[in-house]
N, C-alpha and C positions, 0 to 999 in steps of 0.2 A: 354265665357268660358276660353279664353285665359288670359283675366285679373284675373280671379279667379286663375287660376294656378300660375300666377305671385305672387299674393298677399300671397298665401299659402307660397311660397319660402321665400318671405321677411319676414313674421312674424314669421314662425316657429310654431310649436304646439305639444301638447300631448293630447291624448285622455282622456277624464274624464267622470265619471258618473255625473248626474245632479240631483239636488233636488229642486223643484220650490216653491217659495212663492210669492202669488199675491199681491201686494201693490205698491203705487207709480206709476211708468211706468207700463204699463201692458205687461205681458208675451205673448208671440205669435205674438208680433209685429216685423215684418222683417224691416230692415233698411239698407240702403246703407252707408257703412263705407268706408273711404279712408285712405291709408297710407300716409306717409311723401312724397312719390313719387308720389301720386295722383292714384295709383292703386286702383280700387274699389272692393267692396265685398258686397254681400247682405247676411246679417245673422241677428240672434236674439240674444240678451243678455240672458245669463242664470244666472251666478253669478261671483262674483269677490273678490279679496282682495286688499290690498293697492297697489299692484304692478302689478297684473295680471287680466285677465278678461276671462271667458269661454264664447264662443259663439256656437251657432248651425247654420250649413250651411244650404242652401237650400236642399241639398241631406240628411240631417238628421244627418250628422257627427258632434260631438262636439269636438271643439279644444280650447286650452288654450294657450294664448300668453301674452306678456308684453304689458301693456297699453301704454308704450312708443312708440310702434311700430306704432301707430295711428296718424292720424293728429291732429294738436292741438286743433280744434274745437270738434273732436270726442273724444279726451281725456277728455276734460271738460264735454261732454255729459255722457261718461261712467262713470267717477267718481261720478257725480251727481246722475246717475241711481244707482250706487252700494249703495251709502250712503242711498237712499231711498227705496232700495230692499235688507235688510240684510238676508242673507241665514239662514235658520234654520240649526241646526247641529244635526245629530243622533249621539251622542256619543257613541263610542265604542272603546275599547281597549283590547289588549291582553298582560297579564302580566304572566311572568314567573320569579321564584325566586328560589335562592340557598343560603342556610346559609354557610358562610365561617369563619374559625378560622384566625384572622389577628394578633394575639399576644399570647405569652404564657410564664410564668414563674413559677417556683417552688421554694418554700421556706419551712423552717422547724422551728416549734417552740419546746418548750419543751414537748408539749403534741401532737403535729399534724404534718402531712406531707400535704403539702397545695400545690394544683396546681390552678393557676389563669389564666384564658384565656379571650381574647377578640374576640366576634363574631359581624358579620355583615350579613345583607341580601344583596346579589347582586341581583338586578332586571333588567329584560329586559322588556321594555314597548314599545309597537308597537301601533301606531295610525291607528285604522281601521275604522275611522268615515267618510271615503270616502272624505274628505276635509281637506286642511291644518287647524291647530288650533293654535293660538299664545296666550300666557299670561296664560298657565295651571300653576297650582301648585299642587304638590303631597303632602298630609299630611297623616302621617302614624303613626302606633303604633307597636312597637316590644314587644313581650310577652316573659317573663322569668319565669320558674317555678323553685323556689329556695327551698332548704332545709336549707339554712342559714339565709337568709333574710326574716323575717316574717313581711308581711305587714298587711293591715287592714282586709285582708281575711284569713281563716284558711288553705288555700290551698298554701300559699307562692307564689303567683303570683305577681310579680311587672312589670311595664311596663316603656318604654322610648319611648317618642313622639318626632317626627321631621318633617321637611317640606323641600321639594326642589322645586325650581322654575325651570320650563321647558320653553326654548325659543320656537319659533314656529316648530311644528312637522308636517311635510308634511304628505300626506295621504300614509299610508304603511312604514313610517319612523320608525326605532327602535332607542331606546335610552337606554344606560347603565347607571344604576343609583345605588347608594350604600347608606344604611341606616347609622344612627349614630351607633357606636359600643355599645355592652351591655357586662357587665362582667359576667362571669360564673366561678364558683368555685366548686373544689372538695377538699374534707378534709378527712384524715384518721386518726384516733387516733393511736398513737404509742404504742407499746407493753407496758403493764402494767397500761393503763389508761382506764377508763369506764366512760360512761355518768351515772350519778346517776338517770336520769329519764328513763333509759333503751333504749335510742335511739341507731340506728344502728352505729357501728364504722366508717362505710363510709357514707358520706352524699355528695350529688351532686347537682348541678344545670344544667339545659337544655334550650337552646332556644325553646320557646314553640309556636311560632305562629307569623303571621303577618297579619295586617289589613291596607289597603290602601284606601284612598279617593281622587279622582281627582276633583280639584276645577276649575272653569272657571268664571271670573268676580264675584267673591265672591260667586259662587253658586255651591254647590256639584253636578257633573254631572255623576259621575261614581264611583264604589267602588269594592274591591276585598277583600275577606277573606280567609285565609288559613284554613284548616279543623280542626285544633287541637282543642281540648276540651277547653284548656285556653281561646281560642278566642270566642268560644261560650258562655263560662261561664261569661266572662267579657267584654262586649259590648263597642265598640269605637263608641260613638254617633256623630252625626253632630254637636252638641253643643260642644263637646271635640275638635273636628277638627276646629271649628271656633275660639276657644280660642287659638289653635296653630298658626292660621292665624293671629290673633291680638296681640299676646304677643311673637311670635318668638319662637325658640326652641334652644337647645343645638347643633342642627345640623346646625345652621346659624354661630355658632363661627368659 
């Protein structure tokens, strides 16, 4: 027990939840490991990353430590074990969003008073997958409902797509992200002018929703849709998102 206490102090650790996959080396197999100083500890390998490994002690406690803390032979064993036992990920994220105006200018023409604004969505994304995840990519679509720009649909919905690469996200880590900006306009007819077709004197656009898809290793693993009607009426398909990944987007510029 004295050696066990010494080894704990040397390697340091954080308690983690574990998810087990049985392949390659068998789970449930206790093994004696050594650190660089020769102190021994008996434990079971649970899962690991490129730099860390989670082990289960004889008393059932799970600890995460750097692979480099182990002896050279054990480091080689651990890395081989991790390669043969990739951990299944139960992808789960929490996403909160807020739209924000980032620019505004006003101008006048002979017939109109016009206000032009730039809007973005600020996003807070939290990894709740219980494990660190690296190589994620967020592909998204921002919706605008416009009375000025008439697209292919009768409701005047137009969209802007973008993507953001995410570095490694530790379990519980939050990242602040921002979408590409979208233009929003409001126009008012000046006194003495009318629309021949009877349209209202004031016409305005508004930011009308957000759809986010998280991709990992080229596969969509999670998604989020805001509740606005525009989002429900004009779906953002996985095929659409795959094209963003293949071609890039304005957000990459």
